[in-house]
PALO-185123 format. One line per field, with one value per residue (C-alpha): residue in one letter; x, y, z; residue number from 1. Coordinates in nm, 2 decimals, padded with zeros to 4 digits, always signed. Example, Ala and Ser with C-alpha at 12.3 -4.5 7.8 and 13.67 -1.06 7.14 Angstrom:
<rs>
residuo = (A  S) $
c1 = (+01.23  +01.37) $
c2 = (-00.45  -00.11) $
c3 = (+00.78  +00.71) $
num = (1  2) $
</rs>
This chain:
<rs>
residuo = (X  X  X  X  X  X  X  X  X  X  X  X  X  X  X  X  X  X  X  X  X  X  X  X  X  X  X  X  X  X  X  X  X  X  X  X  X  X  X  X  X  X  X  X  X  X  X  X  X  X  X  X  X  X  X  X  X  X  X  X  X  X  X  X  X  X  X  X  X  X  X  X  X  X  X  X  X  X  X  X  X  X  X  X  X  X  X  X  X  X  X  X  X  X  X  X  X  X  X  X  X  X  X  X  X  X  X  X  X  X  X  X  X  X  X  X  X  X  X  X  X  X  X  X  X  X  X  X  X  X  X  X  X  X  X  X  X  X  X  X  X  X  X  X  X  X  X  X  X  X  X  X  X  X  X  X  X  X  X  X  X  X  X  X  X  X  X  X  X  X  X  X  X  X  X  X  X  X  X  X  X  X  X  X  X  X  X  X  X  X  X  X  X  X  X  X  X  X  X  X  X  X  X  X  X  X  X  X  X  X  X  X  X  X  X  X  X  X  X  X  X  X  X  X  X  X  X  X  X  X  X  X  X  X  X  X  X  X  X  X  X  X  X  X  X  X  X  X  X  X  X  X  X  X  X  X  X  X  X  X  X  X  X  X  X  X  X  X  X  X  X  X  X  X  X  X  X  X  X  X  X  X  X  X  X  X  X  X  X  X  X  X  X  X  X  X  X  X  X  X  X  X  X  X  X  X  X  X  X  X  X  X  X  X  X  X  X  X  X  X  X  X  X  X  X  X  X  X  X  X  X  X  X  X  X  X  X  X  X  X  X  X  X  X  X  X  X  X  X  X  X  X  X  X  X  X  X  X  X  X  X  X  X  X  X  X  X  X  X  X  X  X  X  X  X  X  X  X  X  X  X  X  X  X  X  X  X  X  X  X  X  X  X  X  X  X  X  X  X  X  X  X  X  X  X  X  X  X  X  X  X  X  X  X  X  X  X  X  X  X  X  X  X  X  X  X  X  X  X  X  X  X  X  X  X  X  X  X  X  X  X  X  X  X  X  X  X  X  X  X  X  X  X  X  X  X  X  X  X  X  X  X  X  X  X  X  X  X  X  X  X  X  X  X  X) $
c1 = (-00.63  -00.67  -00.29  -00.29  -00.57  -00.40  -00.08  -00.25  -00.42  -00.08  +00.09  +00.45  +00.76  +00.73  +01.07  +01.42  +01.54  +01.25  +01.32  +01.70  +01.66  +01.40  +01.60  +01.92  +01.74  +01.64  +02.00  +02.14  +02.05  +02.19  +02.40  +02.60  +02.62  +02.61  +02.72  +02.97  +03.21  +03.23  +03.28  +03.57  +03.71  +03.68  +03.82  +04.14  +04.05  +04.12  +04.17  +03.80  +03.70  +03.89  +03.72  +03.38  +03.40  +03.50  +03.20  +02.95  +03.02  +03.14  +02.90  +02.60  +02.53  +02.41  +02.18  +02.03  +01.97  +01.80  +01.57  +01.46  +01.40  +01.19  +00.98  +00.93  +00.85  +00.57  +00.45  +00.36  +00.47  +00.78  +00.58  +00.35  +00.65  +00.78  +00.46  +00.51  +00.68  +00.59  +00.40  +00.63  +00.90  +00.70  +00.86  +01.16  +00.94  +00.77  +01.11  +01.19  +00.86  +00.93  +01.29  +01.17  +00.92  +01.19  +01.46  +01.22  +01.12  +01.47  +01.58  +01.31  +01.44  +01.80  +01.64  +01.47  +01.80  +01.94  +01.63  +01.66  +02.03  +01.92  +01.70  +01.96  +02.24  +02.02  +01.96  +02.33  +02.35  +02.69  +02.73  +02.47  +02.75  +02.88  +02.53  +02.44  +02.34  +02.11  +01.97  +01.86  +01.70  +01.48  +01.18  +00.94  +01.18  +01.29  +00.93  +00.84  +01.12  +01.07  +00.69  +00.75  +00.98  +00.72  +00.45  +00.67  +00.74  +00.38  +00.26  +00.50  +00.41  +00.04  +00.07  +00.18  +00.47  +00.50  +00.34  +00.49  +00.81  +00.94  +00.86  +01.03  +01.34  +01.37  +01.37  +01.58  +01.85  +01.98  +01.95  +02.15  +02.42  +02.44  +02.47  +02.74  +02.95  +02.92  +03.04  +03.32  +03.45  +03.44  +03.61  +03.90  +04.01  +04.01  +04.35  +04.48  +04.22  +04.50  +04.56  +04.19  +04.20  +04.52  +04.37  +04.06  +04.21  +04.56  +04.51  +04.75  +04.69  +04.83  +04.50  +04.31  +04.21  +03.94  +03.73  +03.77  +03.67  +03.36  +03.25  +03.30  +03.07  +02.80  +02.82  +02.80  +02.49  +02.32  +02.39  +02.23  +01.91  +01.94  +01.77  +01.45  +01.25  +01.29  +01.43  +01.17  +00.90  +01.05  +01.12  +00.75  +00.67  +00.94  +00.82  +00.90  +01.11  +01.37  +01.72  +01.74  +02.11  +02.21  +01.96  +02.10  +02.45  +02.35  +02.19  +02.50  +02.72  +02.50  +02.51  +02.88  +02.93  +02.74  +02.91  +03.25  +03.15  +03.04  +03.39  +03.53  +03.29  +03.35  +03.72  +03.86  +03.63  +03.76  +04.12  +04.06  +03.91  +04.20  +04.47  +04.57  +04.61  +04.43  +04.60  +04.32  +03.99  +03.66  +03.45  +03.11  +02.79  +02.97  +03.18  +02.88  +02.66  +02.93  +03.25  +03.13  +02.93  +03.25  +03.41  +03.14  +03.16  +03.53  +03.45  +03.29  +02.94  +02.81  +02.98  +02.95  +02.58  +02.53  +02.76  +02.64  +02.28  +02.33  +02.51  +02.24  +01.97  +02.16  +02.16  +01.79  +01.73  +01.93  +01.73  +01.39  +01.45  +01.53  +01.24  +01.00  +01.13  +01.12  +00.75  +00.66  +00.76  +00.48  +00.24  +00.27  +00.22  -00.09  -00.24  -00.17  -00.29  -00.59  -00.70  -00.77  -00.70  -00.33  -00.38  -00.56  -00.28  -00.01  -00.14  -00.21  +00.13  +00.30  +00.14  +00.21  +00.58  +00.62  +00.47  +00.69  +00.99  +00.91  +01.10  +01.41  +01.36  +01.35  +01.64  +01.91  +01.91  +01.56  +01.45  +01.70  +01.54  +01.52  +01.87  +02.02  +01.75  +01.95  +02.29  +02.38  +02.54  +02.90  +02.88  +02.85  +02.76  +02.39  +02.24  +01.98  +01.65  +01.76  +02.09  +01.89  +01.65  +01.94  +02.13  +01.82  +01.69  +01.97  +02.27  +02.10  +01.77  +01.91  +02.19  +01.95  +01.70  +01.96  +02.06  +01.69  +01.67  +01.97  +01.83  +01.49  +01.66  +01.86  +01.60  +01.26  +01.23  +01.51  +01.78  +01.60  +01.31  +01.56  +01.76  +01.44  +01.32  +01.66  +01.64  +01.34  +01.48  +01.82  +01.80  +02.17  +02.18  +02.19  +02.55  +02.69  +02.96  +02.68  +02.51  +02.83  +02.91  +02.57  +02.57  +02.90  +02.82  +02.48  +02.58  +02.90  +03.01  +02.69  +02.57  +02.91  +02.95  +02.60  +02.60  +02.93  +02.79  +02.48  +02.68  +02.95  +02.69  +02.49  +02.80  +02.93  +02.61  +02.41  +02.65  +02.96  +03.20  +03.40  +03.54  +03.73  +03.92  +04.00  +04.14  +04.33  +04.49  +04.58  +04.74) $
c2 = (+01.01  +01.11  +01.08  +00.73  +00.61  +00.76  +00.59  +00.25  +00.30  +00.39  +00.09  +00.07  -00.14  -00.40  -00.29  -00.16  -00.47  -00.45  -00.08  -00.13  -00.42  -00.22  +00.10  -00.09  -00.27  +00.07  +00.18  -00.16  -00.19  -00.17  +00.13  -00.11  -00.43  -00.29  +00.07  +00.07  -00.19  +00.00  +00.33  +00.17  +00.05  +00.40  +00.56  +00.36  +00.08  +00.11  +00.49  +00.53  +00.28  +00.49  +00.81  +00.65  +00.51  +00.86  +01.03  +00.77  +00.83  +01.19  +01.34  +01.11  +00.98  +01.33  +01.36  +01.02  +01.10  +01.42  +01.25  +00.98  +01.23  +01.45  +01.16  +01.02  +01.36  +01.42  +01.06  +01.16  +01.12  +01.29  +01.60  +01.65  +01.60  +01.94  +02.12  +02.12  +02.45  +02.68  +02.51  +02.64  +02.40  +02.11  +02.19  +01.99  +01.69  +01.73  +01.73  +01.41  +01.24  +01.35  +01.22  +00.89  +00.85  +00.94  +00.72  +00.43  +00.47  +00.38  +00.18  -00.07  -00.12  -00.20  -00.43  -00.60  -00.65  -00.83  -01.05  -01.14  -01.24  -01.50  -01.66  -01.64  -01.79  -02.07  -02.15  -02.16  -01.84  -01.71  -01.51  -01.27  -01.04  -01.02  -00.96  -00.70  -00.43  -00.67  -00.80  -00.46  -00.38  -00.69  -00.48  -00.76  -00.95  -00.66  -00.53  -00.87  -00.88  -00.51  -00.58  -00.88  -00.67  -00.39  -00.65  -00.79  -00.44  -00.33  -00.65  -00.60  -00.24  -00.32  -00.55  -00.25  -00.19  -00.48  -00.75  -00.63  -00.42  -00.54  -00.91  -00.89  -00.73  -01.00  -01.27  -01.10  -00.94  -01.26  -01.43  -01.15  -01.17  -01.55  -01.55  -01.28  -01.48  -01.80  -01.62  -01.43  -01.76  -01.92  -01.63  -01.63  -01.96  -01.87  -01.83  -01.47  -01.37  -01.21  -00.95  -00.85  -00.82  -00.62  -00.38  -00.34  -00.33  -00.16  +00.20  +00.39  +00.74  +00.89  +00.78  +01.02  +01.32  +01.58  +01.38  +01.06  +01.27  +01.41  +01.07  +00.91  +01.18  +01.12  +00.74  +00.76  +00.99  +00.78  +00.44  +00.55  +00.66  +01.01  +01.33  +01.16  +01.11  +00.73  +00.77  +01.03  +00.79  +00.49  +00.72  +00.80  +00.44  +00.42  +00.40  +00.69  +00.48  +00.38  +00.54  +00.72  +00.79  +00.43  +00.29  +00.53  +00.42  +00.05  +00.13  +00.31  +00.02  -00.23  -00.03  +00.02  -00.35  -00.48  -00.24  -00.35  -00.72  -00.65  -00.55  -00.85  -01.06  -00.90  -00.81  -01.17  -01.27  -00.98  -01.06  -01.43  -01.33  -01.09  -01.34  -01.11  -00.80  -00.51  -00.23  -00.17  -00.32  -00.22  +00.01  +00.14  -00.07  -00.32  -00.44  -00.64  -00.70  -00.74  -00.86  -01.10  -01.35  -01.45  -01.50  -01.72  -01.92  -01.98  -02.17  -02.45  -02.51  -02.66  -02.44  -02.13  -02.18  -02.20  -01.92  -01.69  -01.74  -01.69  -01.37  -01.21  -01.35  -01.16  -00.85  -00.88  -00.92  -00.61  -00.42  -00.53  -00.40  -00.06  -00.05  -00.12  +00.18  +00.40  +00.31  +00.35  +00.72  +00.84  +00.58  +00.71  +01.07  +00.97  +00.77  +01.04  +01.33  +01.17  +00.92  +00.65  +00.28  +00.18  -00.10  +00.12  +00.38  +00.11  -00.05  +00.28  +00.42  +00.10  +00.11  +00.48  +00.44  +00.13  +00.33  +00.63  +00.40  +00.30  +00.59  +00.48  +00.13  +00.24  +00.47  +00.20  +00.18  +00.07  +00.43  +00.64  +00.96  +00.86  +00.71  +01.04  +01.30  +01.59  +01.75  +01.96  +02.30  +02.30  +01.93  +01.75  +01.42  +01.33  +01.19  +00.91  +00.97  +00.74  +00.94  +01.26  +01.13  +00.99  +01.32  +01.52  +01.29  +01.10  +01.33  +01.66  +01.63  +01.40  +01.63  +01.93  +01.75  +01.68  +02.04  +02.13  +01.88  +02.03  +02.39  +02.27  +02.13  +02.45  +02.72  +02.56  +02.29  +02.44  +02.25  +02.27  +02.05  +01.83  +01.76  +01.70  +01.44  +01.26  +01.26  +01.03  +00.68  +00.82  +00.99  +01.07  +01.24  +01.60  +01.70  +01.38  +01.37  +01.27  +01.60  +01.80  +01.60  +01.65  +02.02  +02.08  +01.86  +02.00  +02.36  +02.36  +02.04  +01.92  +02.25  +02.32  +01.98  +01.95  +02.30  +02.22  +01.89  +02.05  +02.33  +02.11  +01.86  +02.13  +02.28  +01.95  +01.76  +02.04  +02.32  +02.12  +02.29  +02.03  +02.25  +01.95  +01.88  +02.25  +02.27  +01.94  +02.06  +02.39  +02.21) $
c3 = (+01.74  +01.37  +01.31  +01.48  +01.25  +00.95  +01.03  +01.07  +00.73  +00.57  +00.73  +00.84  +00.90  +01.18  +01.33  +01.27  +01.08  +00.84  +00.78  +00.74  +00.49  +00.29  +00.29  +00.21  -00.07  -00.21  -00.20  -00.32  -00.68  -01.03  -00.90  -00.68  -00.89  -01.24  -01.23  -00.94  -01.10  -01.43  -01.25  -01.06  -01.40  -01.55  -01.24  -01.23  -00.98  -00.60  -00.62  -00.71  -00.44  -00.18  -00.28  -00.30  +00.06  +00.19  +00.02  +00.14  +00.50  +00.52  +00.27  +00.20  +00.56  +00.69  +00.39  +00.45  +00.82  +00.71  +00.46  +00.71  +00.99  +00.76  +00.66  +01.01  +01.16  +00.91  +00.88  +00.52  +00.16  +00.01  -00.09  +00.21  +00.45  +00.34  +00.42  +00.79  +00.74  +00.45  +00.18  -00.08  +00.03  -00.12  -00.45  -00.32  -00.27  -00.61  -00.77  -00.59  -00.71  -01.07  -01.04  -00.91  -01.20  -01.47  -01.32  -01.29  -01.66  -01.78  -01.48  -01.55  -01.91  -01.78  -01.52  -01.81  -01.98  -01.67  -01.64  -02.00  -01.95  -01.69  -01.95  -02.23  -02.03  -01.90  -02.26  -02.32  -02.52  -02.40  -02.72  -02.59  -02.48  -02.84  -02.96  -02.69  -02.95  -03.13  -02.80  -02.66  -03.00  -02.99  -02.89  -02.84  -02.61  -02.40  -02.37  -02.23  -01.98  -01.87  -01.85  -01.62  -01.41  -01.38  -01.29  -01.01  -00.89  -00.89  -00.73  -00.44  -00.38  -00.41  -00.10  +00.12  +00.34  +00.59  +00.36  +00.04  +00.05  +00.39  +00.32  -00.02  +00.13  +00.40  +00.13  -00.14  +00.07  +00.23  -00.11  -00.27  -00.01  -00.04  -00.42  -00.40  -00.14  -00.36  -00.67  -00.48  -00.34  -00.68  -00.84  -00.60  -00.73  -01.10  -01.28  -01.26  -01.00  -00.79  -01.06  -01.04  -00.66  -00.67  -00.92  -00.71  -00.36  -00.38  -00.47  -00.70  -00.57  -00.89  -01.05  -00.82  -01.04  -01.02  -01.25  -01.04  -00.73  -00.91  -01.03  -00.69  -00.54  -00.80  -00.76  -00.38  -00.41  -00.68  -00.52  -00.19  -00.35  -00.21  -00.34  -00.48  -00.17  -00.13  +00.23  +00.32  +00.20  +00.39  +00.69  +00.71  +00.79  +01.06  +01.43  +01.65  +01.90  +01.64  +01.64  +01.30  +01.32  +01.39  +01.13  +00.87  +00.95  +00.90  +00.57  +00.44  +00.57  +00.39  +00.07  +00.08  +00.18  -00.12  -00.36  -00.22  -00.26  -00.61  -00.70  -00.53  -00.73  -01.07  -01.10  -01.05  -01.35  -01.56  -01.47  -01.56  -01.89  -01.97  -01.86  -01.58  -01.79  -01.61  -01.79  -02.04  -01.91  -02.07  -01.85  -01.91  -01.93  -02.14  -01.85  -01.72  -02.03  -02.29  -02.12  -01.85  -02.06  -02.24  -01.90  -01.79  -02.11  -02.05  -01.73  -01.94  -02.05  -01.72  -01.46  -01.69  -01.72  -01.34  -01.25  -01.53  -01.46  -01.09  -01.15  -01.36  -01.12  -00.85  -01.06  -01.12  -00.74  -00.67  -00.94  -00.80  -00.45  -00.61  -00.86  -00.56  -00.37  -00.68  -00.74  -00.38  -00.39  -00.63  -00.49  -00.14  -00.27  -00.46  -00.17  +00.09  -00.13  -00.30  -00.03  -00.29  -00.30  -00.29  -00.54  -00.79  -00.77  -00.80  -01.11  -01.28  -01.21  -01.30  -01.64  -01.68  -01.60  -01.82  -02.12  -02.03  -02.06  -02.42  -02.58  -02.38  -02.49  -02.86  -02.82  -02.82  -03.20  -03.30  -03.36  -03.55  -03.41  -03.05  -03.06  -03.16  -03.09  -02.94  -02.93  -02.64  -02.67  -02.79  -02.87  -03.20  -03.03  -03.05  -02.74  -02.71  -02.54  -02.25  -02.21  -02.19  -01.93  -01.72  -01.74  -01.64  -01.36  -01.19  -01.28  -01.22  -01.03  -00.76  -00.64  -00.68  -00.47  -00.21  -00.20  -00.15  +00.14  +00.32  +00.27  +00.41  +00.73  +00.78  +00.69  +00.65  +00.92  +01.13  +01.32  +01.65  +01.53  +01.33  +01.64  +01.84  +01.59  +01.61  +01.99  +01.97  +01.98  +02.07  +02.41  +02.43  +02.09  +02.20  +02.28  +02.12  +01.85  +01.61  +01.67  +01.61  +01.30  +01.15  +01.23  +01.06  +00.76  +00.69  +00.75  +00.55  +00.38  +00.21  +00.07  -00.09  -00.24  -00.37  -00.53  -00.70  -00.82  -00.97  -01.13  -01.28  -01.41  -01.59  -01.74  -01.86  -01.96  -02.12  -02.21  -02.31  -02.07  -01.88  -01.60  -01.44  -01.76  -01.80  -01.45  -01.49  -01.81  -01.65  -01.36) $
num = (1  2  3  4  5  6  7  8  9  10  11  12  13  14  15  16  17  18  19  20  21  22  23  24  25  26  27  28  29  30  31  32  33  34  35  36  37  38  39  40  41  42  43  44  45  46  47  48  49  50  51  52  53  54  55  56  57  58  59  60  61  62  63  64  65  66  67  68  69  70  71  72  73  74  75  76  77  78  79  80  81  82  83  84  85  86  87  88  89  90  91  92  93  94  95  96  97  98  99  100  101  102  103  104  105  106  107  108  109  110  111  112  113  114  115  116  117  118  119  120  121  122  123  124  125  126  127  128  129  130  131  132  133  134  135  136  137  138  139  140  141  142  143  144  145  146  147  148  149  150  151  152  153  154  155  156  157  158  159  160  161  162  163  164  165  166  167  168  169  170  171  172  173  174  175  176  177  178  179  180  181  182  183  184  185  186  187  188  189  190  191  192  193  194  195  196  197  198  199  200  201  202  203  204  205  206  207  208  209  210  211  212  213  214  215  216  217  218  219  220  221  222  223  224  225  226  227  228  229  230  231  232  233  234  235  236  237  238  239  240  241  242  243  244  245  246  247  248  249  250  251  252  253  254  255  256  257  258  259  260  261  262  263  264  265  266  267  268  269  270  271  272  273  274  275  276  277  278  279  280  281  282  283  284  285  286  287  288  289  290  291  292  293  294  295  296  297  298  299  300  301  302  303  304  305  306  307  308  309  310  311  312  313  314  315  316  317  318  319  320  321  322  323  324  325  326  327  328  329  330  331  332  333  334  335  336  337  338  339  340  341  342  343  344  345  346  347  348  349  350  351  352  353  354  355  356  357  358  359  360  361  362  363  364  365  366  367  368  369  370  371  372  373  374  375  376  377  378  379  380  381  382  383  384  385  386  387  388  389  390  391  392  393  394  395  396  397  398  399  400  401  402  403  404  405  406  407  408  409  410  411  412  413  414  415  416  417  418  419  420  421  422  423  424  425  426  427  428  429  430  431  432  433  434  435  436  437  438  439  440  441  442  443  444  445  446  447  448  449  450  451  452  453  454  455  456  457  458  459  460  461  462  463  464  465  466  467  468  469  470  471  472  473  474  475) $
</rs>
């Protein structure tokens, strides 16, 4: 009876569709619409796409199933969920909460950039791409946009699960998809669009290198919001009669689908801008914020204004569904642990994370110290504060958290209870091909891949030893 009352107090999703849209919204964010296209560009086009798709389904899906099942079994936050076994396992959840706070601190700044681009392009300022460095160092302007974004995020989370997060997802996800389809169809008819589609869809397997494989693994893991407790938190609001395996598969399909559509949307514009020359396209963050505004301007002042503003509005929508899930992670932890008002926790944490993001905001050139505050071992390159936070949180803590989740399923929670939880809502699960697939992946595939990701990232990011480059040169 106490559990029932507790669950009513916590709230929950109204059904499978609400959960899938919210969980997909968490996964579908800047990682799909902003980061995925420039990772494809840096990875040689379709070869990267091919590897990304493999890792999403073969490697990431079992971890997503694990996270959601841990959350639903406990019906608690991302830290308390690990305390059903030995309490010491909650360190995995605490790492996830810390990761969520750190990621949100810089993610909200990038989301502010995107929101500002909507305003700038609506005002006809297509030169914003050429002035990107100046734009992100306009501290008053970016603080305003990032502040608005955090207010929208906090307001949504303060309304709770069904009336806040689920309702937002049911509105924004169809809008996001509709905008993407409109822009894709328009892009298909641009001059030289075929060159962009060929680059994106026809793989040159000679481009598959150890580094491309590694980057595809990292992108798959990051884009699905794994390792930081988002799916554990959302899973804790999922009814017991829902099929976790099928719901997880739908979430992965939605995430992969949006990422795939993002490529279909962006590369025809890039090909149009480059007159069909895809031999040396600009990757990195500049592919979206620097390159595309010029492409929108080339469409003409009227059409360019509409298409450009719609694109960055789409990017802002994608970011908002993710910032909401990132804030919900520490909020759920505080509400469950401290038993205090959700609204009070939301607004306090929203302000705290916004203030925590100020050093990242200043580290894009405004502050000389924060823009080049640390050089890693064996490297003469100085890193910005935002780079450091990203390397620690999303690049290192996320796969480390995923590794901890897999170990918890195998040795803390035990597979017997894991399978029992999955059987609720899926009566034919035991003995199915899904059970055999999850057993193999969690016992062998996931631990090996995640431990390699953590090791290679630490060696490369912080010690300056690029093992993949050494191996590639040796081969």
